[in-house]
Every structure is written in C-alpha cells, then in structure tokens.
C-alpha positions in Angstrom: 0.0 0.0 0.0 1.2 3.5 -0.8 2.1 5.7 2.1 -0.3 8.6 2.5 1.1 12.1 3.1 -0.8 14.3 5.6 -1.4 17.8 4.4 -3.3 21.0 5.5 -4.5 23.7 3.2 -4.2 27.3 4.4 -2.2 29.0 7.2 -4.6 29.9 10.1 -6.8 27.5 12.0 -9.8 29.2 10.4 -8.4 28.8 6.9 -7.3 25.2 7.5 -10.8 24.2 8.7 -12.6 26.2 6.0 -10.6 24.7 3.2 -10.9 21.2 4.7 -14.6 21.6 4.7 -14.6 22.9 1.1 -12.8 19.7 0.2 -15.5 17.6 1.9 -18.4 19.4 0.2 -16.7 19.5 -3.2 -16.0 23.2 -3.4 -12.2 22.7 -3.4 -11.0 20.1 -5.9 -7.6 21.7 -6.8 -4.6 23.3 -5.3 -1.5 25.2 -6.5 2.1 25.6 -5.3 5.3 27.2 -6.6 7.3 25.1 -9.1 10.4 26.9 -7.7 9.8 25.1 -4.3 10.0 21.8 -6.1 13.1 22.8 -8.0 15.0 23.8 -4.9 13.9 20.7 -2.9 11.5 22.5 -0.5 8.6 20.5 -1.7 8.2 16.9 -2.9 6.6 16.5 -6.3 3.3 14.7 -6.5 2.4 12.2 -9.1 -1.0 11.4 -10.6 -2.5 8.7 -8.4 -0.8 9.8 -5.2 -3.0 9.8 -2.1 -3.1 12.6 0.5 -4.8 12.7 3.9 -6.5 16.2 4.3 -6.3 17.3 7.9 -8.2 19.9 9.9 -6.6 22.4 12.3 -6.8 19.7 15.1 -4.8 17.2 12.9 -8.0 15.1 12.3 -8.3 13.5 8.9 -11.3 14.8 7.1 -10.8 13.0 3.8 -8.3 11.1 1.6 -7.9 12.5 -1.9 -6.2 11.1 -5.0 -4.3 13.3 -7.4 -6.1 13.1 -10.8 -4.2 15.7 -12.9 -1.1 17.9 -12.6 -0.2 20.8 -14.9 2.3 23.7 -14.7 0.5 27.0 -15.2 1.9 30.5 -15.3 0.7 32.7 -12.5 -0.8 35.2 -15.1 -2.6 32.3 -16.8 -4.6 31.1 -13.8 -8.3 31.1 -14.9 -11.5 32.0 -13.2 -12.4 28.3 -13.4 -9.3 27.2 -11.6 -9.8 29.8 -8.9 -13.2 28.3 -8.2 -11.8 24.8 -8.3 -9.3 25.9 -5.7 -12.2 27.0 -3.5 -11.5 30.7 -3.7 -14.8 31.7 -5.3 -13.4 34.1 -8.0 -10.1 34.9 -9.8 -10.0 38.3 -8.1 -10.2 36.6 -4.7 -7.7 33.9 -5.7 -5.2 36.7 -6.7 -5.9 38.6 -3.4 -5.0 35.4 -1.5 -2.2 34.0 -3.6 -0.3 37.1 -4.8 1.0 38.1 -1.3 1.4 34.5 -0.3 3.6 33.4 -3.3 5.4 36.8 -3.2 6.5 36.1 0.4 7.5 32.6 -0.3 9.6 33.6 -3.3 11.2 36.5 -1.6 12.5 34.1 1.1 14.5 32.3 -1.7 15.6 35.5 -3.5 13.0 35.5 -6.2 10.1 37.7 -7.3 6.6 36.7 -8.3 5.5 37.8 -11.8 3.0 36.7 -14.4 5.4 34.1 -15.8 6.1 32.4 -12.4 5.2 28.8 -12.8 2.8 27.1 -10.5 2.1 23.4 -10.1 -1.6 23.0 -10.3 -3.1 19.8 -9.0 -6.6 18.5 -9.2 -7.8 15.8 -6.8 -10.8 13.7 -6.0 -12.0 12.3 -2.7 -11.5 8.6 -2.4 -12.7 8.3 1.3 -14.1 10.5 4.0 
C-alpha cells in the first residue's frame, strides 16, 4: 500500500478548517504551489495517483484524496475556473490570497513573483471521507 502524506491547506486555523470543509463538500478540488519550491527541494513533487490525507486544524483526517491531474501553469494564466476549483470563489479573490502568499515565499529564496512564475496546479478527487 502507498504511504499517505498528511497535508493541510491554508495557514490559520480558520483557513485550514474552512478549506478542509470545502474539500468535503466538493468546493475545493484543486490546489497550487510554486514550481520553484520543487526545483530547490523545499517540496516533494506529487504524481498522478498519489493519495493525500487532508487534515483539519486539530490534525484530524477529514478526507483522503487522490491526485487526478497535474499541470504547470503561469501565475498570469490562472483562470476563473481554476480559482473556483481551488475553493477561492473568483479569480480576483484567488489573486488577493495568492499574490502576497507566493510573493512572500519567493522573496524568502531571493526570487520575485511575476505573471510568468510557474505554479504546479493539482486536481484531486475524494476517495474516502
């Protein structure tokens, strides 16, 4: 059996619980991260078929998801559809959340966010809850 990595979405307890709930009700079926973090070894690359245990803020498993699709997408090419799939409601809201977040992460490794910054976009499906 494959090992299942445990993950949380968001930073604050509220965000973590809100996003875990959105996974459960099907409002969050995707996530994104910086390709740069994979390239420098700060994050391990997922593969289609990988399983992840989604945790709430109290470290309780709320669901197990399987990665269905992975694509590299430029920050400037993120679509309204993807923003909704990530559970953020709209592209404007997605940018409001992710622009400062990714800018901070990149500045910690001496890089700057721009429209050509590559993100790893992953779509997933619940396999058990």
